[in-house]
C-alpha positions in Angstrom: -7.3 -4.1 -9.5 -10.1 -6.5 -8.5 -12.2 -7.1 -5.4 -12.6 -10.1 -3.1 -15.5 -10.6 -0.7 -16.3 -13.7 1.5 -19.2 -13.8 4.0 -19.8 -16.6 6.4 -22.8 -16.6 8.7 -22.0 -18.6 11.9 -25.7 -18.9 12.9 -28.4 -17.9 10.5 -29.0 -18.4 6.7 -27.5 -15.5 4.8 -29.6 -12.7 3.4 -28.9 -13.0 -0.3 -29.9 -9.4 -1.1 -27.7 -8.1 1.6 -24.7 -10.1 0.4 -25.2 -8.9 -3.2 -25.6 -5.3 -2.1 -22.3 -5.5 -0.2 -20.7 -7.1 -3.3 -21.9 -4.3 -5.6 -19.7 -1.9 -3.7 -16.7 -3.6 -5.3 -18.0 -2.9 -8.8 -15.5 0.0 -9.4 -12.6 -2.2 -8.5 -13.6 -4.7 -11.1 -16.0 -3.3 -13.7 -15.3 -5.8 -16.4 -16.9 -8.8 -14.6 -18.6 -9.6 -11.3 -18.6 -13.3 -10.5 -20.1 -14.7 -7.3 -21.5 -17.9 -5.8 -23.4 -18.9 -2.7 -21.3 -21.9 -1.7 -24.2 -22.9 0.5 -26.9 -21.2 2.6 -24.3 -19.7 5.0 -21.4 -18.9 2.7 -20.9 -16.3 -0.1 -17.9 -15.7 -2.2 -17.5 -13.0 -4.9 -14.9 -11.6 -7.2 -15.1 -8.3 -9.0 -12.7 -8.2 -11.9 -10.6 -5.6 -13.7 -9.2 -7.4 -16.7 -5.5 -6.7 -17.3 -4.0 -10.0 -18.2 -5.8 -12.4 -20.6 -9.5 -12.8 -21.1 -12.2 -12.9 -18.5 -14.1 -16.2 -18.4 -17.7 -16.5 -19.7 -20.6 -16.9 -17.3 -21.3 -15.7 -13.8 -19.8 -18.5 -11.7 -16.4 -18.1 -10.1 -13.1 -19.4 -11.5 -12.8 -23.1 -10.6 -15.0 -26.3 -10.6 -17.3 -28.2 -8.3 -14.6 -28.7 -5.6 -12.4 -25.6 -5.9 -13.2 -21.8 -6.2 -11.0 -18.8 -6.6 -11.5 -15.1 -6.0 -8.4 -13.0 -6.9 -7.2 -9.4 -6.6 -3.8 -8.5 -8.1 -1.3 -9.5 -10.7 1.0 -12.5 -11.0 4.0 -11.3 -12.9 5.7 -14.7 -13.3 2.6 -16.7 -14.4 4.0 -17.5 -17.9 7.1 -18.9 -16.2 5.1 -21.0 -13.8 2.9 -22.2 -16.6 5.9 -23.6 -18.4 7.6 -24.9 -15.3 4.6 -27.0 -14.2 3.6 -28.0 -17.8 0.1 -26.5 -17.8 -1.4 -26.6 -21.2 -1.8 -23.2 -22.9 -5.5 -24.1 -23.5 -5.9 -24.3 -19.7 -4.1 -21.0 -18.9 -5.6 -17.9 -20.5 -4.7 -15.5 -17.7 -2.8 -15.2 -14.4 -6.0 -16.1 -12.7 -6.2 -19.5 -14.5 -2.6 -20.1 -13.4 -3.3 -19.2 -9.8 -6.2 -21.5 -9.7 -4.3 -24.5 -11.2 -1.2 -24.1 -9.0 -3.3 -23.8 -5.8 -5.3 -27.0 -6.8 -2.1 -28.8 -7.5 0.1 -27.7 -4.6 -2.2 -26.2 -2.0 -2.2 -22.5 -0.9 1.0 -22.5 1.2 3.3 -24.1 -1.4 1.6 -22.3 -4.2 2.2 -18.9 -2.6 5.9 -19.6 -2.3 6.2 -19.7 -6.0 4.5 -16.4 -6.8 6.0 -13.2 -7.9 3.5 -10.4 -7.9 1.0 -8.4 -5.8 -2.0 -10.4 -4.6 -4.7 -11.0 -2.1 -6.9 -14.0 -2.9 -9.4 -16.5 -1.5 -9.1 -20.2 -2.5 -12.0 -22.5 -1.4 -11.5 -26.2 -1.1 -14.9 -27.9 -0.8 -13.5 -31.3 0.2 -11.9 -29.9 3.3 -14.6 -27.3 4.0 -11.8 -24.8 4.0 -11.2 -21.4 2.5 -7.7 -20.0 2.5 -6.9 -16.3 2.2 -3.4 -15.4 0.9 -1.7 -12.0 0.8 1.6 -11.0 -0.8 4.7 -10.7 1.5 5.5 -7.0 0.6 2.1 -5.8 1.7 0.8 -4.4 -1.6 -2.6 -6.0 -1.4 -4.5 -6.4 1.8 -7.7 -7.9 3.1 -9.9 -6.6 5.8 -11.1 -9.3 8.2 -14.2 -9.0 10.4 -14.9 -11.6 13.0 -17.5 -11.8 15.8 -19.9 -14.3 17.2 -22.3 -13.9 14.1 -20.1 -13.4 11.1 -16.7 -14.0 9.5 -16.1 -11.6 6.6 -13.1 -11.0 4.4 -13.1 -8.1 2.0 -10.8 -6.0 -0.2 -12.5 -2.9 1.3 -14.0 -1.7 4.6 -16.9 -0.3 2.5 -18.2 -3.8 1.6 -18.0 -4.9 5.2 -19.8 -1.7 6.3 -22.6 -2.3 3.7 -23.3 -5.8 5.2 -23.1 -5.0 8.9 -23.3 -1.9 11.1 -19.7 -0.8 11.7 -20.1 1.7 14.5 -18.1 0.2 17.4 -15.0 2.3 17.7 -11.7 1.2 19.4 -10.5 4.3 21.1 -7.1 2.8 22.0 -6.4 2.6 18.2 -7.8 6.1 17.6 -5.6 7.6 20.4 -2.5 6.0 18.8 -3.1 8.2 15.8 -1.8 11.1 17.8 1.4 9.3 18.7 3.0 9.5 15.3 2.9 11.7 12.2 0.6 9.4 10.3 -2.2 7.0 11.2 -0.5 3.6 11.2 -2.9 0.8 10.5 -0.5 -1.9 11.6 -2.9 -4.8 11.5 -5.7 -2.9 13.2 -8.5 -0.5 12.2 -10.4 1.9 14.4 -13.3 -0.6 14.4 -13.6 -3.3 17.0 -13.5 -6.8 15.5 -12.1 -5.5 12.1 -8.4 -6.3 11.5 -6.1 -6.4 8.4 -4.4 -9.4 6.9 -0.7 -10.1 7.8 2.1 -10.0 5.2 3.1 -13.2 3.6 0.6 -15.3 5.4 -2.1 -17.9 4.6 -5.2 -17.6 6.8 -7.2 -20.9 6.7 -10.8 -20.8 7.8 -13.0 -23.9 8.3 -16.6 -23.0 7.3 -18.0 -25.8 9.3 -16.1 -25.6 12.6 -15.5 -21.8 12.4 -11.9 -22.4 13.4 -9.0 -20.6 11.7 -5.2 -20.7 11.7 -2.3 -18.6 10.3 0.6 -20.1 8.3 3.5 -17.8 7.3 5.0 -18.8 3.9 7.4 -15.8 3.5 9.0 -13.5 6.0 10.4 -10.3 4.4 12.9 -10.0 7.3 14.7 -13.1 6.0 15.9 -11.2 3.0 18.5 -9.5 5.2 21.7 -11.4 4.2 25.3 -11.2 5.1 26.3 -12.8 1.8 24.5 -10.1 -0.2 25.9 -7.4 2.0 29.5 -8.7 1.7 29.0 -8.9 -2.1 27.8 -5.3 -2.4 30.5 -3.8 -0.3 33.2 -4.9 -2.8 32.0 -2.4 -5.4 32.2 1.4 -5.8 29.0 3.5 -6.0 29.1 3.7 -9.8 29.0 -0.1 -10.2 26.3 -0.5 -7.5 24.3 2.0 -9.5 24.8 0.1 -12.7 23.8 -3.2 -11.1 20.6 -1.6 -9.7 19.7 0.0 -13.0 19.9 -3.4 -14.7 17.8 -5.0 -11.9 15.2 -2.2 -12.1 15.0 -2.5 -15.9 14.4 -6.3 -15.5 11.7 -5.7 -12.9 9.9 -3.1 -15.1 10.0 -5.5 -18.0 8.3 -8.2 -16.0 5.6 -5.7 -14.9 4.9 -4.1 -18.2 1.2 -4.6 -19.3 0.2 -5.4 -22.8 -2.1 -2.4 -22.9 -2.2 1.4 -22.5 -0.4 2.5 -19.4 0.8 5.6 -17.5 3.5 6.6 -15.1 3.3 9.1 -12.3 6.0 11.8 -13.0 6.4 14.3 -10.2 9.9 15.5 -11.3 11.5 13.8 -8.2 14.3 11.3 -8.5 12.2 8.2 -7.9 9.3 8.8 -10.3 11.7 10.2 -12.9 13.8 7.0 -12.8 10.7 4.8 -13.2 9.4 6.9 -16.1 12.7 7.2 -18.0 13.6 3.5 -17.6 10.1 2.5 -18.7 10.6 4.6 -21.8 13.6 2.5 -22.7 11.3 -0.4 -23.0 8.2 1.3 -24.1 7.3 5.0 -23.7 4.3 5.4 -21.3 1.2 6.5 -23.0 0.9 9.1 -20.4 3.0 10.9 -17.8 0.9 12.3 -15.0 1.6 14.8 -12.2 -0.4 16.8 -9.7 -0.1 20.5 -9.4 -1.0 21.7 -5.9 -1.5 25.4 -6.6 0.9 27.6 -4.6 2.7 24.6 -3.0 4.4 22.7 -5.8 8.0 23.7 -6.3 8.8 21.4 -9.2 6.0 21.7 -11.7 7.9 23.9 -14.2 10.9 21.6 -14.2 8.7 18.6 -14.5 7.3 19.9 -17.8 10.8 20.4 -19.1 12.1 17.0 -18.0 9.3 15.1 -19.6 10.3 16.4 -23.0 13.7 14.8 -22.7 12.3 11.3 -23.3 9.2 12.2 -25.4 6.8 11.8 -22.5 3.3 13.1 -22.9 2.6 15.0 -19.7 -0.9 15.5 -18.2 -1.4 17.7 -15.2 -4.1 17.6 -12.6 -4.6 20.9 -10.8 -5.6 21.0 -7.2 -6.4 23.9 -4.9 -7.7 24.0 -1.4 -11.4 24.1 -2.5 -11.0 21.2 -4.8 -9.2 19.3 -2.1 -12.0 20.0 0.4 -14.7 18.9 -2.1 -12.9 15.6 -2.7 -12.8 14.7 1.0 -16.4 13.5 1.1 -15.8 11.0 -1.7 -12.5 9.8 -0.3 -13.9 9.2 3.2 -16.8 7.4 1.8 -14.4 5.0 0.0 -12.0 4.3 2.8 -14.6 4.4 5.7 -11.8 5.3 8.0 -9.6 8.3 9.0 -6.9 8.9 6.4 -3.4 7.5 7.1 -2.0 10.7 5.5 -3.4 13.8 3.8 -2.1 12.7 0.4 -5.0 10.2 0.0 -6.9 13.0 -1.7 -4.1 13.5 -4.2 -4.0 9.8 -4.9 -7.7 9.8 -5.6 -7.4 12.8 -7.9 -4.6 11.4 -10.0 -6.4 8.0 -10.3 -9.4 10.0 -11.7 -7.0 11.4 -14.3 -5.9 7.9 -15.4 -9.5 6.8 -15.7 -10.3 9.8 -17.8 -7.3 9.1 -20.1 -8.3 5.4 -20.3 -5.1 4.1 -18.7 -6.0 1.0 -16.6 -2.4 0.5 -15.4 0.0 3.1 -14.0 3.4 2.9 -12.4 4.2 4.7 -9.1 7.5 5.1 -7.2 6.3 4.4 -3.7 8.8 2.9 -1.3 12.1 4.3 -2.8 12.5 6.9 -0.1 12.0 4.4 2.7 14.3 1.7 1.2 17.1 3.9 -0.2 17.3 6.6 2.5 15.4 9.5 0.9 14.1 11.6 3.8 16.8 14.1 4.5 15.7 15.6 7.8 14.6 12.2 9.2 17.7 10.5 8.1 19.9 13.2 9.6 18.2 12.6 12.9 18.7 8.8 12.9 22.3 9.3 11.7 23.0 11.3 14.9 20.9 9.0 17.2 22.9 7.9 20.2 20.8 5.1 21.5 19.9 1.9 19.7 16.2 2.0 19.2 13.6 2.5 16.6 13.1 6.2 15.8 9.4 5.5 16.0 9.9 4.9 19.7 10.1 8.6 20.2 6.4 9.0 20.6 4.8 12.3 21.4 4.5 13.4 25.1 1.3 12.4 26.8 1.0 9.1 24.8 1.0 5.9 26.6 4.5 4.4 26.2 3.0 0.9 26.8 0.6 1.2 23.9 0.1 -1.7 21.5 1.3 0.4 18.6 4.6 1.3 20.3 5.2 -2.3 21.2 4.6 -3.3 17.7 6.9 -0.7 16.1 9.7 -1.5 18.6 9.3 -5.2 17.8 9.7 -4.6 14.0 12.8 -2.5 14.7 14.3 -5.1 17.1 13.7 -8.0 14.7 15.5 -6.2 11.9 18.3 -5.0 14.4 19.0 -8.6 15.5 19.2 -9.7 11.9 21.8 -7.0 11.1 23.9 -7.5 14.3 24.8 -11.0 13.1 27.3 -9.3 10.6 27.4 -5.6 11.3 28.5 -3.4 14.2 25.9 -2.1 16.6 25.7 1.5 15.1 25.2 0.5 11.5 22.8 -2.2 12.6 20.8 0.4 14.4 20.5 2.7 11.5 19.9 -0.1 8.9 17.1 -1.4 11.2 15.6 2.1 11.4 15.5 2.4 7.6 13.9 -1.1 7.4 11.3 0.0 10.0 10.7 3.1 8.0 9.8 0.9 5.0 7.8 -1.6 7.0 5.8 1.0 8.8 5.4 3.9 6.4 5.1 2.1 3.1 3.2 -1.0 4.2 0.9 0.6 6.8 0.3 4.0 5.1 1.1 4.3 1.4 0.0 0.9 0.1 -3.4 1.1 1.6 -4.1 4.6 0.2 -2.8 3.7 -3.3 -5.0 0.6 -3.5 -8.2 2.0 -2.2 -8.1 5.3 -4.0 -7.1 3.7 -7.3 -9.8 1.1 -7.0 -12.5 3.7 -7.0 -11.5 4.6 -10.6 -10.9 1.1 -11.9 -7.2 1.6 -12.4 -4.3 -0.6 -11.2 -1.1 0.8 -9.6 2.2 -1.1 -10.0 5.0 -0.3 -7.6 8.4 -1.6 -8.8 10.4 -0.4 -5.8 8.5 -2.7 -3.4 8.9 -6.0 -5.2 10.9 -8.7 -3.4 14.0 -8.5 -5.6 14.2 -4.7 -5.2 13.6 -4.9 -1.5 16.3 -7.5 -1.1 18.8 -5.3 -3.0 18.0 -2.2 -0.9 18.1 -3.7 2.6 21.4 -5.4 2.0 23.2 -2.3 0.7 26.0 -0.9 2.9 24.9 2.2 4.6 27.2 4.5 2.5 25.1 3.7 -0.6 21.9 4.9 1.1 23.1 7.7 3.4 26.4 9.4 2.9 26.8 12.6 4.9 30.6 12.6 4.4 30.2 13.4 0.7 31.2 16.9 -0.4 28.1 17.0 -2.7 25.2 17.5 -0.3 22.7 16.6 -3.0 24.2 13.1 -3.1 24.0 12.6 0.7 20.7 10.8 0.4 19.7 8.1 -2.1 23.2 8.2 -3.8 22.5 5.0 -5.8 19.3 6.3 -7.3 20.7 9.8 -7.9 23.7 8.3 -9.8 21.3 6.7 -12.2 19.2 9.8 -12.4 22.2 11.9 -13.5 22.7 9.6 -16.5 19.5 10.9 -18.0 18.9 14.3 -16.5 21.0 17.5 -15.8 22.3 18.3 -12.3 20.0 21.3 -12.1 17.0 18.9 -12.0 18.4 17.3 -8.9 16.5 19.8 -6.7 15.9 19.7 -3.0 13.4 17.0 -2.0 9.8 18.1 -1.8 7.3 16.2 0.3 3.8 15.4 -1.0 1.9 18.7 -0.8 -1.7 19.1 0.0 -4.2 21.4 1.7 -5.1 19.5 4.9 -5.6 22.5 7.2 -6.8 24.9 4.6 -10.0 22.9 4.4 -11.1 24.7 7.5 -12.0 27.9 5.7 -14.3 26.0 3.3 -16.4 24.4 6.1 -19.8 25.7 7.0 -20.3 27.8 10.1 -21.8 24.9 12.1 -18.9 22.6 11.4 -16.4 25.4 12.3 -18.1 25.9 15.6 -18.0 22.1 16.4 -14.3 21.9 15.4 -13.4 24.9 17.6 -15.2 23.2 20.5 -13.3 20.0 20.0 -10.0 22.0 19.9 -11.0 23.4 23.3 -11.7 20.0 24.7 -8.4 18.4 23.5 -6.1 21.4 24.1 -6.2 20.6 27.8 -3.9 17.6 27.3 -2.3 18.3 23.9 -0.4 21.0 22.0 -2.5 22.6 19.3 -0.2 22.7 16.2 -0.7 22.2 12.4 -0.3 18.5 12.7 -2.7 18.2 15.6 -5.3 20.4 13.8 -5.2 18.2 10.7 -5.7 15.0 12.8 -8.7 16.4 14.5 -10.2 17.7 11.2 -9.4 14.2 9.7 -11.3 12.4 12.4 -14.2 14.9 12.3 -14.6 14.6 8.6 -14.5 10.8 8.7 -17.2 10.7 11.4 -19.4 13.2 9.6 -19.2 11.5 6.2 -19.6 8.0 7.7 -22.4 8.9 10.1 -20.4 7.8 13.1 -20.4 9.5 16.6 -16.9 10.1 18.0 -16.6 11.0 21.7 -13.6 13.4 21.5 -13.4 13.4 25.3 -12.0 9.9 25.1 -9.1 11.1 22.9 -6.6 11.9 25.6 
């Protein structure tokens, strides 16, 4: 977990103090070292470093030399392989950062990115060409926030750093209204601020610091992993062999991601986190298993304690009640500087605080398994029965503009996947497979990854997500549908995620295969902890918005979410514009 910050002034000389103040906000993401340089009077580049792999360089200047500079956030899992392949001397490569610098100098950002296996968002500056390139991984783990107006071009790992440098107040109400169209706030490539966007997956953004011109170059498209060859290969095997194949693949992936230091694994007792934790233990038992106990809402906490003992896992529990949830909101909103995608951001912040307390800089999390392997029972039943060929996300709530940018974007994602599948599958299976792909692309990339990154960064810990690495994604999206959703099975518990559950049952008893539980929290219960003045304001807002919308639990949380965000970030929201 590190932080990247680039600031380009298009007109005036940069205020050095203001640049450094903005850069200091990234300290928690990289407490081991803060490196920065003023490239010239109008350009600043900084890198806040959390050291995981190798040693941090001496001095205060950035990685690089006179002509090339690097600011890097992430981990390159195959850096040892690349070091050997391109014959870099061991004296030159003391970390994955060293490797990343060398390979970008040798091959350029686009060709270099094609060789990488990992999670990353980095800036590579080439002085000879007056060009700085921003590169992000194709699975969407690490992102960059991009601000561009007539005065500044800013790229940062957080909105907070951008906000510290300039006055972010100008709200895009079209984006904010889209929040009410779907269950979660979907970032897509937008934020609620005008002129502030998010980096695209698998792209290189090139920016010329002299001409102020920029261009995008895609180096990897996750949709191209959809393969008839892979699908035809998988359909030859029974479920048991598919499960064995995936277990071996996941074991190999975990081995490549294992840090040479103390690490933890989130262990909720569910299928996905249990698999990650138990397979990790076959390589090296995690120093810590961690779970959240949402008082009064968790259904699995007792079984989690029993399950952890089966592979000698040391379990630490973080207790959360509605009051603690409410008190954490201020801090969480101050970090993200944006309405939450989902209410579990608070839980993600709480558990990262636990890892920091236990001195675990790295932890494993099972995000993405439900989306890729068909884990959401109610949702999957709905798409299984769908009669028309369309993205399930097209079923927007009534009163929402059907021509909204968000709807068009989601439909485009689904259609792109659908057309890939129809090259070798019938229309019905193509439709459902495309829906599952959209679920991953939207829910995981636009919701979960951002929350995991930002909340973990505050506590100087690095999340690693095995299920959303390219090889795992490729395996999942090419599985025949019966290996992801099988409602014809007599065993109802195996109707969803049958591949993962087959592996689960190798290590745990059937009674631990309990009904899926969503991520609990206390989003609406926060109301009772608010002061009288805030309660009055919220009730007034409900009255304004009830004229055009149904007041249910989901709606209430969204209004509370926006209200808290505005309050803690000192931003005025005109709720009359939310229609």
